[in-house]
N, CA, C and O of each residue as an XYZ file, in Angstrom:
996
protein
N      27.859     35.837     18.581
C      27.628     34.767     17.602
C      28.656     34.821     16.466
O      29.116     33.786     15.981
N      29.009     36.045     16.049
C      30.004     36.187     14.985
C      31.352     35.649     15.428
O      32.069     35.011     14.657
N      31.683     35.918     16.686
C      32.959     35.437     17.224
C      32.968     33.907     17.273
O      33.979     33.280     16.959
N      31.855     33.318     17.663
C      31.758     31.853     17.716
C      31.864     31.261     16.315
O      32.484     30.215     16.125
N      31.262     31.928     15.337
C      31.349     31.468     13.957
C      32.798     31.478     13.468
O      33.254     30.515     12.851
N      33.511     32.556     13.741
C      34.915     32.638     13.334
C      35.755     31.567     14.018
O      36.619     30.944     13.400
N      35.487     31.366     15.300
C      36.221     30.362     16.065
C      35.938     28.958     15.526
O      36.843     28.130     15.426
N      34.685     28.702     15.185
C      34.274     27.380     14.690
C      34.872     27.097     13.316
O      35.312     25.980     13.045
N      34.887     28.098     12.460
C      35.495     27.928     11.136
C      36.991     27.661     11.249
O      37.546     26.836     10.523
N      37.627     28.366     12.164
C      39.058     28.159     12.379
C      39.332     26.732     12.838
O      40.278     26.096     12.374
N      38.499     26.228     13.753
C      38.665     24.853     14.240
C      38.356     23.830     13.156
O      39.062     22.834     13.002
N      37.294     24.092     12.412
C      36.849     23.129     11.394
C      37.912     22.902     10.334
O      38.103     21.777      9.872
N      38.604     23.964      9.947
C      39.598     23.847      8.878
C      40.984     23.452      9.403
O      42.009     23.823      8.831
N      40.989     22.704     10.487
C      42.224     22.063     10.941
C      42.216     20.622     10.429
O      41.158     20.069     10.129
N      43.383     20.030     10.335
C      43.503     18.707      9.740
C      42.693     17.665     10.491
O      42.055     16.817      9.867
N      42.704     17.711     11.818
C      42.003     16.705     12.614
C      40.501     16.738     12.366
O      39.886     15.694     12.148
N      39.903     17.928     12.398
C      38.453     18.026     12.230
C      38.029     17.791     10.777
O      36.928     17.302     10.525
N      38.889     18.134      9.832
C      38.585     17.808      8.442
C      38.563     16.296      8.230
O      37.756     15.781      7.456
N      39.458     15.589      8.924
C      39.438     14.125      8.861
C      38.154     13.580      9.468
O      37.545     12.653      8.933
N      37.749     14.168     10.591
C      36.485     13.755     11.215
C      35.309     13.942     10.252
O      34.428     13.086     10.170
N      35.300     15.062      9.527
C      34.165     15.376      8.651
C      34.059     14.408      7.477
O      32.980     14.234      6.910
N      35.174     13.779      7.110
C      35.142     12.832      6.000
C      34.413     11.536      6.354
O      33.878     10.860      5.476
N      34.396     11.195      7.640
C      33.767      9.927      8.054
C      32.269      9.916      7.757
O      31.817      9.034      7.026
N      31.464     10.862      8.294
C      30.031     10.845      7.960
C      29.755     11.108      6.490
O      28.785     10.599      5.927
N      30.630     11.922      5.862
C      30.415     12.248      4.445
C      30.551     11.005      3.575
O      29.672     10.724      2.760
N      31.628     10.267      3.734
C      31.888      9.094      2.883
C      30.866      7.993      3.140
O      30.304      7.435      2.198
N      30.624      7.678      4.414
C      29.691      6.590      4.760
C      28.285      6.926      4.290
O      27.624      6.090      3.674
N      27.816      8.145      4.574
C      26.455      8.541      4.185
C      26.303      8.590      2.669
O      25.289      8.148      2.127
N      27.303      9.123      1.991
C      27.225      9.261      0.532
C      27.157      7.898     -0.147
O      26.356      7.703     -1.061
N      27.985      6.959      0.286
C      27.994      5.628     -0.331
C      26.690      4.890     -0.047
O      26.052      4.361     -0.957
N      26.302      4.860      1.232
C      25.111      4.111      1.631
C      23.851      4.655      0.969
O      23.055      3.897      0.416
N      23.678      5.967      1.029
C      22.454      6.549      0.499
C      22.515      6.744     -1.007
O      21.475      6.881     -1.651
N      23.717      6.758     -1.582
C      23.816      6.766     -3.039
C      23.255      5.483     -3.620
O      22.550      5.497     -4.629
N      23.576      4.372     -2.971
C      23.030      3.072     -3.388
C      21.515      3.060     -3.199
O      20.772      2.570     -4.050
N      21.069      3.614     -2.058
C      19.633      3.673     -1.786
C      18.898      4.521     -2.823
O      17.825      4.140     -3.292
N      19.477      5.673     -3.181
C      18.834      6.567     -4.138
C      18.717      5.913     -5.511
O      17.710      6.079     -6.199
N      19.755      5.167     -5.908
C      19.730      4.522     -7.221
C      18.605      3.492     -7.296
O      17.805      3.497     -8.231
N      18.557      2.615     -6.303
C      17.517      1.584     -6.308
C      16.149      2.165     -5.963
O      15.124      1.692     -6.454
N      16.140      3.208     -5.105
C      14.867      3.840     -4.756
C      14.208      4.486     -5.956
O      12.993      4.390     -6.127
N      15.008      5.151     -6.798
C      14.464      5.780     -8.008
C      13.885      4.719     -8.942
O      12.809      4.909     -9.509
N      14.595      3.606     -9.102
C      14.125      2.530     -9.988
C      12.826      1.927     -9.468
O      11.894      1.686    -10.235
N      12.767      1.683     -8.151
C      11.571      1.085     -7.569
C      10.382      2.033     -7.649
O       9.258      1.608     -7.920
N      10.634      3.323     -7.411
C       9.548      4.298     -7.472
C       9.022      4.435     -8.890
O       7.815      4.549     -9.101
N       9.925      4.423     -9.860
C       9.511      4.518    -11.254
C       8.711      3.289    -11.663
O       7.717      3.402    -12.381
N       9.140      2.120    -11.211
C       8.391      0.893    -11.487
C       7.014      0.922    -10.837
O       6.041      0.414    -11.395
N       6.942      1.525     -9.647
C       5.663      1.625     -8.946
C       4.681      2.480     -9.739
O       3.524      2.097     -9.913
N       5.139      3.639    -10.220
C       4.271      4.492    -11.032
C       3.892      3.798    -12.339
O       2.767      3.933    -12.821
N       4.840      3.059    -12.903
C       4.542      2.321    -14.133
C       3.447      1.282    -13.899
O       2.570      1.091    -14.741
N       3.509      0.615    -12.749
C       2.513     -0.416    -12.447
C       1.130      0.183    -12.218
O       0.117     -0.443    -12.529
N       1.092      1.407    -11.669
C      -0.198      2.061    -11.413
C      -0.844      2.541    -12.713
O      -2.024      2.302    -12.973
N      -0.030      3.227    -13.519
C      -0.591      3.874    -14.708
C      -0.523      3.002    -15.962
O      -1.293      3.203    -16.901
N       0.381      2.050    -15.979
C       0.617      1.324    -17.218
C      -0.216      0.072    -17.395
O      -0.322     -0.440    -18.509
N      -0.810     -0.436    -16.327
C      -1.562     -1.689    -16.442
C      -2.992     -1.438    -16.912
O      -3.586     -0.404    -16.609
N      -3.516     -2.374    -17.634
C      -4.908     -2.313    -18.068
C      -5.100     -1.466    -19.312
O      -4.144     -0.975    -19.912
N      -6.360     -1.309    -19.681
C      -6.706     -0.561    -20.891
C      -7.602      0.623    -20.584
O      -8.271      1.145    -21.475
N      -7.621      1.056    -19.312
C      -8.506      2.128    -18.905
C      -7.975      3.502    -19.258
O      -7.050      3.650    -20.057
N      -8.585      4.505    -18.641
C      -8.239      5.893    -18.908
C      -6.809      6.210    -18.471
O      -6.092      6.948    -19.146
N      -6.404      5.638    -17.324
C      -5.053      5.899    -16.827
C      -3.995      5.362    -17.786
O      -2.983      6.016    -18.035
N      -4.237      4.158    -18.325
C      -3.289      3.566    -19.268
C      -3.201      4.413    -20.542
O      -2.117      4.620    -21.089
N      -4.345      4.893    -21.000
C      -4.344      5.762    -22.192
C      -3.592      7.059    -21.905
O      -2.803      7.522    -22.729
N      -3.838      7.637    -20.741
C      -3.179      8.874    -20.353
C      -1.671      8.679    -20.238
O      -0.888      9.558    -20.599
N      -1.278      7.514    -19.730
C       0.136      7.220    -19.508
C       0.870      6.937    -20.815
O       2.101      6.925    -20.839
N       0.146      6.713    -21.883
C       0.778      6.390    -23.164
C       1.463      7.601    -23.797
O       2.271      7.436    -24.711
N       1.159      8.808    -23.331
C       1.773     10.011    -23.878
C       3.200     10.163    -23.340
O       3.467      9.896    -22.169
N       4.098     10.591    -24.207
C       5.510     10.734    -23.824
C       5.700     11.798    -22.750
O       6.559     11.651    -21.880
N       4.901     12.878    -22.801
C       5.039     13.946    -21.825
C       4.683     13.445    -20.430
O       5.260     13.900    -19.442
N       3.746     12.520    -20.343
C       3.357     11.947    -19.045
C       4.498     11.099    -18.501
O       4.810     11.150    -17.311
N       5.123     10.313    -19.391
C       6.301      9.531    -18.990
C       7.382     10.454    -18.420
O       8.038     10.133    -17.429
N       7.547     11.587    -19.059
C       8.582     12.537    -18.626
C       8.278     13.069    -17.224
O       9.153     13.093    -16.359
N       7.032     13.495    -17.009
C       6.667     14.056    -15.709
C       6.714     13.002    -14.603
O       7.067     13.313    -13.465
N       6.361     11.767    -14.930
C       6.456     10.690    -13.937
C       7.912     10.459    -13.553
O       8.228     10.247    -12.382
N       8.798     10.501    -14.553
C      10.224     10.345    -14.276
C      10.759     11.472    -13.408
O      11.536     11.236    -12.483
N      10.338     12.719    -13.712
C      10.771     13.868    -12.921
C      10.254     13.771    -11.493
O      10.989     14.044    -10.543
N       8.977     13.379    -11.336
C       8.388     13.227    -10.010
C       9.124     12.164     -9.200
O       9.389     12.359     -8.014
N       9.450     11.054     -9.829
C      10.193      9.985     -9.153
C      11.563     10.487     -8.712
O      12.027     10.181     -7.614
N      12.204     11.264     -9.589
C      13.528     11.799     -9.258
C      13.457     12.781     -8.095
O      14.302     12.741     -7.200
N      12.445     13.675     -8.097
C      12.322     14.674     -7.042
C      12.019     14.028     -5.690
O      12.592     14.413     -4.671
N      11.119     13.050     -5.685
C      10.786     12.361     -4.430
C      11.992     11.616     -3.884
O      12.269     11.654     -2.686
N      12.706     10.939     -4.774
C      13.901     10.208     -4.344
C      14.967     11.167     -3.841
O      15.645     10.878     -2.855
N      15.122     12.310     -4.513
C      16.122     13.297     -4.091
C      15.785     13.879     -2.729
O      16.667     14.069     -1.892
N      14.491     14.165     -2.506
C      14.057     14.707     -1.208
C      14.374     13.727     -0.089
O      14.912     14.107      0.951
N      14.036     12.470     -0.312
C      14.316     11.437      0.693
C      15.819     11.279      0.878
O      16.300     11.131      2.001
N      16.558     11.310     -0.224
C      18.011     11.147     -0.162
C      18.657     12.249      0.666
O      19.503     11.970      1.516
N      18.265     13.505      0.425
C      18.894     14.633      1.105
C      18.706     14.539      2.612
O      19.671     14.632      3.372
N      17.451     14.352      3.046
C      17.190     14.375      4.483
C      17.571     13.071      5.164
O      17.968     13.079      6.330
N      17.459     11.955      4.462
C      17.922     10.693      5.043
C      19.430     10.723      5.234
O      19.941     10.224      6.236
N      20.149     11.310      4.272
C      21.601     11.407      4.387
C      21.998     12.308      5.544
O      22.984     12.034      6.229
N      21.247     13.378      5.775
C      21.545     14.290      6.883
C      21.391     13.582      8.221
O      22.258     13.687      9.088
N      20.283     12.860      8.388
C      20.056     12.185      9.663
C      21.002     11.004      9.856
O      21.374     10.681     10.984
N      21.386     10.368      8.768
C      22.404      9.324      8.881
C      23.737      9.939      9.292
O      24.471      9.357     10.090
N      24.051     11.116      8.747
C      25.287     11.810      9.120
C      25.258     12.237     10.583
O      26.281     12.174     11.266
N      24.085     12.675     11.075
C      23.952     13.018     12.490
C      24.230     11.798     13.353
O      24.926     11.890     14.364
N      23.685     10.656     12.952
C      23.895      9.418     13.708
C      25.372      9.032     13.732
O      25.903      8.675     14.784
N      26.030      9.101     12.590
C      27.455      8.731     12.520
C      28.309      9.727     13.298
O      29.232      9.334     14.012
N      28.001     11.014     13.160
C      28.777     12.046     13.846
C      28.605     11.968     15.356
O      29.492     12.386     16.101
N      27.466     11.433     15.823
C      27.235     11.332     17.267
C      28.306     10.490     17.954
O      28.587     10.688     19.136
N      28.906      9.551     17.218
C      29.994      8.752     17.790
C      31.287      9.562     17.890
O      32.174      9.241     18.681
N      31.381     10.621     17.074
C      32.570     11.480     17.090
C      32.404     12.685     18.006
O      33.395     13.298     18.403
N      31.170     13.032     18.347
C      30.902     14.235     19.125
C      31.662     14.298     20.450
O      32.213     15.351     20.772
N      31.715     13.202     21.241
C      32.489     13.288     22.498
C      33.949     13.654     22.278
O      34.527     14.384     23.083
N      34.552     13.162     21.208
C      35.945     13.474     20.913
C      36.091     14.922     20.449
O      37.063     15.595     20.793
N      35.117     15.398     19.666
C      35.142     16.792     19.210
C      34.998     17.735     20.397
O      35.744     18.706     20.526
N      34.023     17.438     21.271
C      33.795     18.280     22.450
C      35.006     18.274     23.379
O      35.380     19.312     23.926
N      35.609     17.119     23.555
C      36.785     17.017     24.417
C      37.946     17.822     23.853
O      38.659     18.499     24.594
N      38.133     17.748     22.556
C      39.223     18.486     21.905
C      39.039     19.990     22.092
O      39.991     20.697     22.422
N      37.825     20.476     21.884
C      37.550     21.905     22.026
C      37.654     22.336     23.487
O      38.170     23.411     23.790
N      37.166     21.497     24.378
C      37.246     21.806     25.803
C      38.696     21.903     26.273
O      39.053     22.828     27.002
N      39.522     20.962     25.861
C      40.935     20.976     26.252
C      41.680     22.174     25.657
O      42.618     22.697     26.259
N      41.253     22.592     24.485
C      41.945     23.689     23.802
C      41.568     25.052     24.351
O      42.407     25.949     24.430
N      40.280     25.213     24.737
C      39.791     26.535     25.097
C      39.267     26.687     26.526
O      39.619     27.657     27.197
N      38.451     25.777     27.004
C      37.594     26.072     28.152
C      37.984     25.396     29.470
O      37.812     25.984     30.537
N      38.502     24.181     29.407
C      38.916     23.447     30.607
C      37.756     23.288     31.598
O      37.925     23.443     32.808
N      36.594     22.979     31.060
C      35.420     22.766     31.903
C      35.409     21.332     32.415
O      35.537     20.383     31.642
N      35.256     21.190     33.713
C      35.277     19.861     34.321
C      33.860     19.297     34.404
O      32.969     19.918     34.983
N      33.663     18.129     33.827
C      32.377     17.434     33.898
C      32.402     16.533     35.119
O      33.144     15.550     35.147
N      31.600     16.854     36.131
C      31.637     16.132     37.399
C      30.853     14.819     37.329
O      31.370     13.760     37.684
N      29.632     14.895     36.880
C      28.783     13.698     36.793
C      28.292     13.546     35.359
O      27.483     14.344     34.885
N      28.776     12.535     34.683
C      28.386     12.332     33.293
C      26.930     11.877     33.186
O      26.388     11.231     34.083
N      26.330     12.231     32.073
C      24.941     11.830     31.813
C      24.924     10.362     31.440
O      25.755      9.910     30.652
N      23.983      9.613     32.000
C      23.910      8.183     31.715
C      23.386      7.950     30.302
O      22.639      8.766     29.761
N      23.783      6.842     29.721
C      23.308      6.480     28.377
C      21.802      6.272     28.374
O      21.126      6.584     27.394
N      21.281      5.743     29.480
C      19.826      5.528     29.585
C      19.077      6.846     29.467
O      18.046      6.919     28.798
N      19.596      7.902     30.123
C      18.960      9.207     30.065
C      18.960      9.753     28.646
O      17.967     10.325     28.196
N      20.061      9.580     27.950
C      20.158     10.073     26.576
C      19.175      9.340     25.667
O      18.478      9.963     24.866
N      19.122      8.006     25.796
C      18.205      7.227     24.971
C      16.752      7.535     25.308
O      15.894      7.526     24.425
N      16.472      7.808     26.577
C      15.105      8.152     26.976
C      14.688      9.486     26.351
O      13.579      9.619     25.835
N      15.590     10.471     26.404
C      15.297     11.768     25.780
C      15.100     11.607     24.270
O      14.220     12.237     23.683
N      15.913     10.773     23.656
C      15.789     10.526     22.223
C      14.447      9.859     21.907
O      13.807     10.174     20.904
N      14.038      8.943     22.770
C      12.751      8.255     22.591
C      11.598      9.250     22.651
O      10.677      9.185     21.837
N      11.644     10.178     23.621
C      10.597     11.188     23.734
C      10.563     12.093     22.503
O       9.488     12.464     22.030
N      11.736     12.444     21.989
C      11.810     13.274     20.788
C      11.155     12.564     19.599
O      10.402     13.175     18.840
N      11.446     11.279     19.447
C      10.882     10.513     18.332
C       9.370     10.369     18.466
O       8.646     10.430     17.472
N       8.887     10.176     19.709
C       7.442     10.068     19.928
C       6.748     11.378     19.541
O       5.721     11.362     18.862
N       7.306     12.503     19.971
C       6.728     13.805     19.612
C       6.800     14.031     18.103
O       5.869     14.568     17.502
N       7.909     13.617     17.501
C       8.056     13.784     16.053
C       6.980     12.997     15.300
O       6.403     13.500     14.336
N       6.714     11.779     15.733
C       5.674     10.964     15.092
C       4.327     11.657     15.206
O       3.552     11.677     14.250
N       4.042     12.234     16.387
C       2.787     12.968     16.562
C       2.699     14.177     15.643
O       1.666     14.406     15.014
N       3.776     14.952     15.560
C       3.799     16.120     14.671
C       3.684     15.687     13.206
O       3.028     16.354     12.406
N       4.324     14.569     12.863
C       4.276     14.074     11.496
C       2.853     13.664     11.119
O       2.397     13.929     10.007
N       2.158     13.016     12.052
C       0.761     12.623     11.805
C      -0.118     13.860     11.633
O      -0.987     13.897     10.761
N       0.116     14.871     12.471
C      -0.650     16.113     12.347
C      -0.344     16.807     11.021
O      -1.242     17.357     10.384
N       0.906     16.781     10.612
C       1.297     17.399      9.341
C       0.621     16.712      8.164
O       0.269     17.355      7.175
N       0.440     15.395      8.279
C      -0.230     14.648      7.212
C      -1.670     15.120      7.045
O      -2.177     15.191      5.926
N      -2.330     15.445      8.159
C      -3.697     15.968      8.084
C      -3.720     17.355      7.447
O      -4.667     17.701      6.741
N      -2.686     18.144      7.696
C      -2.627     19.502      7.159
C      -2.330     19.539      5.666
O      -2.406     20.598      5.042
N      -1.989     18.376      5.086
C      -1.726     18.333      3.650
C      -2.954     18.731      2.831
O      -2.829     19.148      1.680
N      -4.140     18.600      3.431
C      -5.375     18.942      2.733
C      -5.583     20.448      2.630
O      -6.427     20.905      1.859
N      -4.818     21.226      3.405
C      -4.989     22.674      3.412
C      -4.064     23.307      2.373
O      -2.882     22.970      2.316
N      -4.586     24.219      1.553
C      -3.740     24.861      0.532
C      -2.651     25.723      1.162
O      -2.831     26.259      2.255
N      -1.539     25.852      0.481
C      -0.378     26.658      0.864
C       0.390     26.049      2.037
O       1.611     25.905      1.971
N      -0.321     25.690      3.112
C       0.355     25.101      4.272
C       1.037     23.803      3.884
O       2.124     23.501      4.375
N       0.401     23.027      2.999
C       0.950     21.715      2.651
C       2.273     21.798      1.892
O       2.946     20.785      1.702
N       2.646     23.009      1.457
C       3.882     23.142      0.708
C       5.123     23.006      1.590
O       6.172     22.565      1.121
N       5.008     23.379      2.858
C       6.197     23.380      3.708
C       5.986     22.715      5.063
O       6.864     22.782      5.923
N       4.820     22.065      5.271
C       4.507     21.529      6.591
C       5.485     20.432      7.005
O       5.922     20.399      8.155
N       5.834     19.533      6.081
C       6.791     18.475      6.419
C       8.179     19.049      6.659
O       8.939     18.538      7.482
N       8.499     20.101      5.944
C       9.808     20.744      6.106
C       9.973     21.274      7.533
O      11.053     21.188      8.116
N       8.888     21.822      8.084
C       8.913     22.344      9.454
C       9.024     21.206     10.456
O       9.780     21.299     11.424
N       8.275     20.134     10.230
C       8.286     18.999     11.155
C       9.662     18.337     11.184
O      10.151     17.967     12.252
N      10.281     18.189     10.029
C      11.611     17.577      9.965
C      12.641     18.473     10.671
O      13.604     17.977     11.256
N      12.429     19.796     10.609
C      13.333     20.693     11.332
C      13.272     20.430     12.831
O      14.302     20.481     13.504
N      12.092     20.150     13.364
C      11.972     19.850     14.797
C      12.872     18.676     15.171
O      13.596     18.737     16.166
N      12.829     17.622     14.387
C      13.656     16.443     14.666
C      15.140     16.785     14.520
O      15.958     16.376     15.345
N      15.481     17.525     13.484
C      16.865     17.930     13.244
C      17.409     18.731     14.428
O      18.493     18.440     14.933
N      16.660     19.730     14.864
C      17.077     20.596     15.962
C      17.257     19.806     17.254
O      18.282     19.931     17.924
N      16.275     19.004     17.598
C      16.310     18.278     18.862
C      17.444     17.268     18.921
O      18.141     17.179     19.932
N      17.637     16.511     17.856
C      18.681     15.489     17.860
C      20.072     16.113     17.886
O      20.965     15.620     18.574
N      20.251     17.186     17.142
C      21.563     17.830     17.086
C      21.923     18.457     18.428
O      23.052     18.317     18.897
N      20.970     19.145     19.044
C      21.218     19.775     20.340
C      21.434     18.717     21.419
O      22.315     18.869     22.265
N      20.637     17.647     21.397
C      20.806     16.567     22.370
C      22.178     15.922     22.247
O      22.821     15.620     23.252
N      22.615     15.715     21.035
C      23.918     15.089     20.793
C      25.047     15.894     21.423
O      25.907     15.337     22.106
N      25.043     17.208     21.192
C      26.123     18.050     21.705
C      25.977     18.270     23.215
O      26.968     18.236     23.946
N      24.754     18.493     23.678
C      24.530     18.744     25.105
C      24.991     17.571     25.960
O      25.578     17.769     27.024
N      24.731     16.365     25.503
C      25.108     15.177     26.274
C      26.617     14.972     26.338
O      27.107     14.222     27.182
N      27.356     15.637     25.448
C      28.822     15.518     25.442
C      29.504     16.681     26.146
O      30.673     16.578     26.517
N      28.788     17.789     26.334
C      29.385     18.991     26.923
C      28.980     19.172     28.386
O      29.817     19.502     29.227
N      27.706     18.957     28.687
C      27.179     19.248     30.018
C      27.285     18.045     30.942
O      27.317     16.899     30.493
N      27.340     18.327     32.250
C      27.238     17.229     33.205
C      25.766     16.984     33.514
O      24.889     17.631     32.941
N      25.497     16.052     34.417
C      24.122     15.623     34.646
C      23.235     16.757     35.133
O      22.117     16.920     34.644
N      23.717     17.545     36.092
C      22.902     18.639     36.633
C      22.700     19.741     35.601
O      21.597     20.273     35.467
N      23.744     20.083     34.880
C      23.638     21.116     33.846
C      22.679     20.684     32.747
O      21.912     21.490     32.221
N      22.732     19.389     32.406
C      21.844     18.868     31.372
C      20.387     18.920     31.820
O      19.503     19.249     31.029
N      20.137     18.597     33.086
C      18.764     18.634     33.603
C      18.206     20.048     33.547
O      17.047     20.252     33.185
N      19.032     21.021     33.906
C      18.583     22.417     33.875
C      18.302     22.845     32.439
O      17.273     23.458     32.157
N      19.221     22.521     31.539
C      19.035     22.902     30.133
C      17.832     22.191     29.523
O      17.062     22.795     28.777
N      17.672     20.915     29.838
C      16.614     20.108     29.236
C      15.235     20.463     29.768
O      14.226     20.182     29.120
N      15.183     21.079     30.948
C      13.887     21.427     31.546
C      13.355     22.757     31.030
O      12.217     23.123     31.324
N      14.152     23.473     30.277
C      13.742     24.760     29.719
C      13.776     24.684     28.195
O      14.350     23.762     27.615
N      13.160     25.655     27.571
C      13.201     25.734     26.119
C      14.598     26.142     25.670
O      15.284     26.899     26.357
N      15.016     25.633     24.508
C      16.335     25.985     23.985
C      16.414     27.494     23.763
O      15.484     28.081     23.210
N      17.507     28.132     24.183
C      17.656     29.580     23.944
C      17.559     29.909     22.455
O      17.759     29.052     21.595
N      17.249     31.165     22.181
C      17.050     31.608     20.798
C      18.283     31.376     19.941
O      18.168     31.078     18.752
N      19.482     31.514     20.547
C      20.711     31.315     19.775
C      20.799     29.915     19.198
O      21.270     29.730     18.075
N      20.345     28.923     19.963
C      20.383     27.544     19.489
C      19.377     27.322     18.364
O      19.687     26.662     17.372
N      18.186     27.866     18.514
C      17.166     27.702     17.477
C      17.599     28.372     16.173
O      17.449     27.806     15.090
N      18.134     29.577     16.296
C      18.578     30.294     15.102
C      19.720     29.539     14.428
O      19.751     29.419     13.204
N      20.655     29.031     15.225
C      21.805     28.313     14.671
C      21.375     27.048     13.953
O      21.791     26.799     12.821
N      20.540     26.243     14.608
C      20.119     24.987     13.977
C      19.218     25.239     12.766
O      19.200     24.441     11.828
N      18.468     26.351     12.786
C      17.658     26.684     11.614
C      18.560     27.001     10.423
O      18.286     26.570      9.304
N      19.629     27.749     10.661
C      20.599     28.035      9.590
C      21.244     26.744      9.096
O      21.411     26.551      7.892
N      21.606     25.861     10.026
C      22.207     24.579      9.645
C      21.223     23.741      8.846
O      21.609     23.045      7.907
N      19.948     23.809      9.221
C      18.917     23.029      8.531
C      18.735     23.507      7.098
O      18.594     22.700      6.178
N      18.739     24.815      6.915
C      18.610     25.375      5.561
C      19.818     24.970      4.723
O      19.675     24.604      3.557
N      21.002     25.037      5.318
C      22.216     24.613      4.612
C      22.132     23.131      4.259
O      22.536     22.719      3.171
N      21.604     22.335      5.184
C      21.505     20.887      4.966
C      20.540     20.531      3.852
O      20.589     19.421      3.322
N      19.658     21.462      3.487
C      18.727     21.206      2.383
C      19.440     21.159      1.045
O      18.910     20.630      0.068
N      20.650     21.716      1.003
C      21.466     21.651     -0.217
C      22.150     20.286     -0.250
O      22.856     19.940      0.698
N      21.962     19.505     -1.309
C      22.550     18.156     -1.367
C      24.039     18.149     -1.042
O      24.798     18.979     -1.543
N      24.444     17.215     -0.208
C      25.821     16.927      0.221
C      26.353     17.878      1.288
O      27.212     17.480      2.075
N      25.871     19.122      1.342
C      26.387     20.055      2.341
C      26.051     19.597      3.756
O      26.854     19.753      4.676
N      24.862     19.034      3.921
C      24.441     18.592      5.246
C      25.313     17.505      5.834
O      25.512     17.454      7.047
N      25.840     16.628      4.980
C      26.704     15.558      5.488
C      28.172     15.977      5.515
O      28.962     15.423      6.280
N      28.537     16.946      4.688
C      29.920     17.416      4.678
C      30.204     18.336      5.858
O      31.318     18.342      6.383
N      29.199     19.122      6.284
C      29.405     20.130      7.327
C      28.879     19.696      8.690
O      28.801     20.512      9.608
N      28.521     18.438      8.833
C      27.951     17.987     10.100
C      28.911     18.194     11.264
O      28.483     18.576     12.353
N      30.187     17.950     11.055
C      31.183     18.157     12.112
C      31.280     19.646     12.462
O      31.450     19.999     13.629
N      31.174     20.509     11.463
C      31.173     21.950     11.739
C      29.993     22.345     12.617
O      30.143     23.152     13.535
N      28.817     21.777     12.339
C      27.643     22.064     13.161
C      27.912     21.700     14.620
O      27.559     22.449     15.531
N      28.531     20.559     14.829
C      28.836     20.100     16.190
C      29.853     21.029     16.850
O      29.718     21.361     18.028
N      30.862     21.445     16.103
C      31.873     22.363     16.636
C      31.223     23.675     17.063
O      31.492     24.182     18.152
N      30.373     24.217     16.207
C      29.717     25.500     16.510
C      28.847     25.372     17.756
O      28.923     26.214     18.650
N      28.031     24.342     17.825
C      27.148     24.173     18.983
C      27.939     23.903     20.255
O      27.516     24.300     21.340
N      29.073     23.237     20.136
C      29.925     23.006     21.303
C      30.416     24.326     21.868
O      30.351     24.547     23.077
N      30.911     25.211     20.999
C      31.323     26.545     21.445
C      30.135     27.311     22.030
O      30.274     28.019     23.027
N      28.980     27.164     21.409
C      27.786     27.883     21.873
C      27.376     27.417     23.265
O      26.985     28.232     24.100
N      27.461     26.127     23.519
C      27.139     25.607     24.844
C      28.097     26.144     25.899
O      27.673     26.574     26.971
N      29.377     26.118     25.592
C      30.358     26.583     26.562
C      30.218     28.075     26.849
O      30.308     28.494     28.003
N      29.999     28.877     25.811
C      30.025     30.324     25.992
C      28.676     30.904     26.415
O      28.635     31.876     27.171
N      27.575     30.324     25.940
C      26.260     30.883     26.259
C      25.588     30.174     27.432
O      25.040     30.825     28.321
N      25.630     28.855     27.434
C      24.946     28.112     28.491
C      25.781     28.052     29.767
O      25.268     28.274     30.864
N      27.080     27.749     29.616
C      27.961     27.653     30.774
C      28.653     28.973     31.101
O      29.345     29.098     32.111
N      28.445     29.969     30.206
C      29.000     31.321     30.416
C      30.521     31.291     30.618
O      31.068     31.944     31.506
N      31.173     30.509     29.761
C      32.638     30.470     29.765
C      33.154     31.217     28.547
O      32.547     31.166     27.477
N      34.259     31.902     28.707
C      34.907     32.561     27.574
C      35.925     31.621     26.956
O      36.493     30.772     27.643
N      36.157     31.773     25.646
C      37.171     30.946     25.007
C      38.551     31.396     25.472
O      38.904     32.572     25.389
N      39.311     30.442     25.957
C      40.635     30.736     26.499
C      41.645     29.822     25.844
O      41.713     28.636     26.168
N      42.411     30.346     24.949
C      43.415     29.551     24.251
C      44.649     29.395     25.142
O      45.259     30.395     25.522
N      45.028     28.149     25.484
C      46.175     27.948     26.380
C      47.467     28.559     25.851
O      48.372     28.851     26.633
N      47.568     28.753     24.556
C      48.805     29.286     23.989
C      48.998     30.764     24.302
O      50.113     31.277     24.204
N      47.919     31.456     24.680
C      48.038     32.891     24.945
C      47.697     33.239     26.380
O      47.544     34.416     26.709
N      47.575     32.237     27.241
C      47.268     32.505     28.638
C      48.492     33.072     29.344
O      49.629     32.787     28.968
N      48.247     33.865     30.354
C      49.359     34.356     31.137
C      49.798     33.306     32.148
O      49.093     32.318     32.357
N      50.930     33.502     32.766
C      51.504     32.499     33.675
C      50.644     32.269     34.912
O      50.594     31.158     35.439
N      49.958     33.331     35.380
C      49.141     33.162     36.567
C      47.970     32.223     36.317
O      47.611     31.414     37.173
N      47.379     32.343     35.134
C      46.241     31.468     34.843
C      46.717     30.034     34.632
O      46.051     29.089     35.056
N      47.861     29.869     33.983
C      48.389     28.534     33.749
C      48.654     27.834     35.071
O      48.429     26.629     35.187
N      49.132     28.574     36.074
C      49.412     27.970     37.368
C      48.149     27.508     38.081
O      48.207     26.630     38.942
N      47.026     28.088     37.734
C      45.765     27.721     38.369
C      45.166     26.457     37.760
O      44.294     25.839     38.371
N      45.611     26.064     36.579
C      45.038     24.900     35.901
C      45.446     23.618     36.597
O      45.058     22.531     36.168
């Protein structure tokens, strides 16, 4: 894993992949920056309409400046939470269009793995549909668990990780594996290396902007992981191959 990390960092800090990383970063930041600005205003207006109308106890309670402050902070935190994770998933969506090019670049540079039968788009969309259906079910269950103390503090965080892990792995797998390899991988649980990697990426993505800035790095790392762990290929740099191996290509 350490070797894959070093290899991925080396690839990421090349000019081509840095250019790739700017695409999801710029698009996600602009789009969701606008959303966060208007979302904060709308949320604040919503709280104002709930607490500020009428002459009842809520209106009296809302008249205190400290209450105004806490409502503003709550609106900001909710908007920030939505902004961070919405931006990450938007970045995943945008990066998915770049993933085939990233995987091809890494494959040509190191592995020379031949994809015999490509996975159909219908299969990919069907797998994505199943992931979303399961996510909705987990999300509904998590909503019920909000009534339980302590668990409600991180239950949504765990559910969102499920969606993050599945979509990211599906994106890379569909660009690296052929149809038969994908069926074998998809019929089993993801190896521990993939879960650990995506969990680390998920924690990093919780930091504002890092999730959209490093999305291409996540794809690069998982691409190497698929080739070396799932397909059991070693990284082979064509620049250092011997003549006998070059003749076999």
